[in-house]
C-alpha positions in Angstrom: 0.0 0.0 0.0 1.2 3.5 -0.7 -1.0 5.2 2.0 -2.7 3.7 5.0 -4.8 5.8 7.3 -6.3 4.2 10.4 -8.8 6.0 12.7 -7.2 9.4 12.1 -8.6 12.2 14.3 -7.2 15.8 14.3 -8.2 18.4 16.8 -7.4 22.1 16.7 -8.3 23.1 20.2 -11.9 22.0 20.6 -12.5 21.9 16.9 -12.5 18.4 15.3 -11.1 18.8 11.8 -10.9 15.0 11.2 -13.0 12.4 12.9 -11.9 8.7 12.8 -10.8 8.7 9.2 -9.6 5.4 7.7 -8.7 4.4 4.1 -6.0 2.7 2.0 -4.6 3.7 -1.3 -2.8 1.1 -3.4 0.4 1.7 -5.4 -0.5 3.1 -8.8 -4.0 4.4 -7.9 -5.2 7.9 -8.8 -7.7 8.8 -6.1 -9.8 11.9 -5.7 -10.4 13.3 -2.2 -13.7 15.0 -2.8 -15.6 17.2 -0.4 -16.9 20.8 0.1 -14.7 23.6 1.4 -13.9 23.0 5.1 -14.5 19.3 4.9 -11.0 18.4 6.2 -9.2 17.7 2.9 -6.2 20.0 3.4 -5.8 18.9 7.0 -5.6 15.3 5.9 -3.1 16.0 3.2 -0.9 17.9 5.7 -0.9 14.9 8.0 0.1 12.6 5.0 2.9 14.9 4.1 4.1 15.3 7.7 3.3 19.0 8.1 0.8 18.4 10.9 0.7 15.5 13.4 -2.6 13.7 13.9 -4.2 13.8 17.3 -5.2 10.1 17.2 -4.8 7.2 14.9 -1.9 6.1 12.6 -0.9 7.1 9.1 1.8 5.4 7.0 3.2 6.3 3.6 5.2 3.7 1.6 5.4 1.7 4.7 6.8 4.5 7.0 4.9 6.0 9.9 4.4 9.8 9.6 5.3 10.4 13.2 8.4 8.2 13.3 9.9 8.4 9.8 9.0 11.8 8.4 12.4 12.2 6.6 12.0 8.9 4.8 8.5 9.9 3.7 9.6 13.3 2.4 12.0 11.4 0.1 9.2 9.4 -1.4 6.4 12.0 -1.6 5.8 15.0 -3.8 3.5 17.7 -2.6 1.7 20.6 -4.3 -0.1 22.7 -1.7 -3.3 24.6 -2.5 -1.6 28.0 -2.5 1.4 26.7 -4.5 4.2 28.7 -2.8 6.9 29.7 -5.3 9.9 32.0 -5.3 8.5 34.5 -7.7 11.8 36.4 -8.3 13.5 33.2 -9.6 13.5 32.1 -13.2 11.8 28.7 -13.8 14.9 26.8 -14.5 16.7 28.5 -11.6 13.9 27.6 -9.2 14.0 23.9 -10.3 17.8 23.8 -9.9 17.3 25.1 -6.3 14.6 22.4 -5.5 16.7 19.7 -7.1 19.6 20.7 -4.9 17.4 20.5 -1.8 16.5 16.9 -2.7 20.1 16.0 -3.7 18.9 14.9 -7.1 21.5 13.0 -9.2 22.0 14.0 -12.8 20.4 17.3 -11.9 20.6 19.0 -15.3 19.0 16.1 -17.1 16.3 15.7 -14.5 15.4 19.4 -14.7 15.2 19.1 -18.5 13.0 16.1 -18.2 10.6 17.8 -15.8 10.4 20.9 -18.0 9.5 18.8 -21.0 7.0 16.6 -19.0 5.1 19.6 -17.6 5.1 21.6 -20.8 7.3 24.4 -19.4 9.8 24.5 -22.3 8.4 27.8 -23.8 8.6 29.5 -20.4 11.7 28.0 -18.9 13.8 31.2 -19.2 11.1 33.5 -17.7 10.7 34.7 -14.1 8.0 32.8 -12.2 6.3 36.1 -11.4 5.6 36.7 -15.1 3.8 33.4 -15.7 0.1 32.7 -15.9 -1.7 30.8 -13.2 -1.6 27.7 -15.4 2.1 27.8 -15.9 2.7 28.5 -12.2 0.8 25.3 -11.5 3.1 23.5 -14.0 6.1 24.8 -12.1 4.5 23.5 -8.9 4.0 20.1 -10.4 7.6 20.1 -11.7 9.0 20.8 -8.3 6.8 18.1 -6.7 8.1 15.6 -9.2 11.8 16.6 -9.4 13.0 14.0 -7.0 11.0 11.2 -8.7 8.6 10.5 -5.7 6.5 7.3 -5.4 3.5 9.3 -4.2 2.1 12.6 -5.4 -0.2 14.7 -3.2 -2.1 17.5 -5.0 -4.2 19.9 -3.0 -6.8 21.6 -5.3 -4.4 21.6 -8.2 -6.8 23.2 -10.7 -8.2 25.9 -8.5 -8.5 29.3 -10.2 -7.6 28.1 -13.7 -9.4 29.2 -16.8 -11.1 26.5 -19.0 -8.2 25.9 -21.3 -5.6 25.7 -18.4 -8.0 23.4 -16.6 -8.0 20.9 -19.4 -4.3 21.1 -19.8 -3.5 20.5 -16.1 -6.1 17.7 -16.0 -4.4 15.9 -18.9 -1.0 16.5 -17.3 -2.1 14.9 -14.1 -3.6 11.9 -15.9 -0.3 11.4 -17.8 1.6 11.5 -14.5 -0.8 9.1 -13.0 0.4 6.4 -15.4 3.5 6.0 -13.3 2.7 7.5 -9.8 0.3 7.0 -7.0 -1.7 10.2 -6.8 -4.1 11.6 -4.2 -5.8 14.8 -5.4 -8.2 16.9 -3.4 -11.0 18.9 -5.0 -14.4 20.2 -4.1 -15.6 19.7 -7.7 -17.0 16.3 -8.7 -16.2 16.8 -12.4 -12.5 16.9 -11.5 -12.6 13.4 -10.0 -14.6 12.1 -12.9 -12.1 13.5 -15.4 -8.9 12.4 -13.7 -9.3 9.8 -11.0 -10.0 6.0 -10.8 -11.7 6.4 -7.4 -13.2 8.9 -5.0 -13.1 9.2 -1.3 -15.8 11.6 -0.2 -15.3 13.5 3.0 -17.6 16.0 4.7 -17.3 17.6 8.2 -14.2 15.6 8.9 -15.7 12.2 8.2 -15.5 9.7 5.3 -19.0 9.5 3.7 -18.1 7.1 0.8 -15.2 5.4 -0.9 -15.7 3.9 -4.4 -15.5 4.5 -8.1 -17.4 7.5 -9.3 -19.7 5.3 -11.4 -20.6 3.3 -8.3 -21.0 6.3 -6.1 -23.3 8.0 -8.5 -25.5 4.9 -8.9 -25.6 4.4 -5.1 -26.2 8.1 -4.2 -29.9 7.6 -3.2 -29.2 4.6 -1.1 -26.3 6.3 0.7 -28.1 9.6 1.3 -25.4 11.4 -0.7 -27.7 13.3 -3.1 -27.6 16.6 -1.3 -23.8 16.4 -1.0 -23.4 15.5 -4.6 -25.6 18.4 -5.6 -23.3 20.7 -3.6 -20.2 19.2 -5.3 -21.6 19.8 -8.8 -22.9 23.3 -8.3 -19.5 25.2 -8.2 
């Protein structure tokens, strides 16, 4: 298994952001973490990526516990946060050289060239990041998340704020990357999961409400009392 969550609970003071969350993601799966804003998606992803410790339960990534082996996990995981923090004053290639150095990437020059080609950054590689469109900034974020060839890729709202053309391009890029990586991608839009993912984990108010293929979830919506939640997730 690439990711195993068992009874994960996360408290912020008296607020319960996650409530007894459990799931498993197999190697090679592309899974959508689907839920409305404030459902607990980003909190869960920050636990998986070792940014926040859980309050209760256990989480492992590639066989390593997030509390005991965070350094080993960071070697095996690529992370694109929702706000995609970038050094805007750096040039694209310069920024990727810096990130490659942080990860001690071998054959750095070739790896950077490969990531620029994979993410479609070739026309923009000599530009400052500040001058790029939102879509190209997302491509830079994906390139930095992939530069060290991680086994698992965590994407938090990767298409947020993109125009329709950029949206299609980034969806196709994620689908292409998903041929060789385990991917967990959060979104509050059902169509994103349908377009990119093999499976959806639906979360609401910190609890897992369903976990299945989108086709099965849609057919079972009435029986699982998910209709109102599905309506919310298709109305954005």
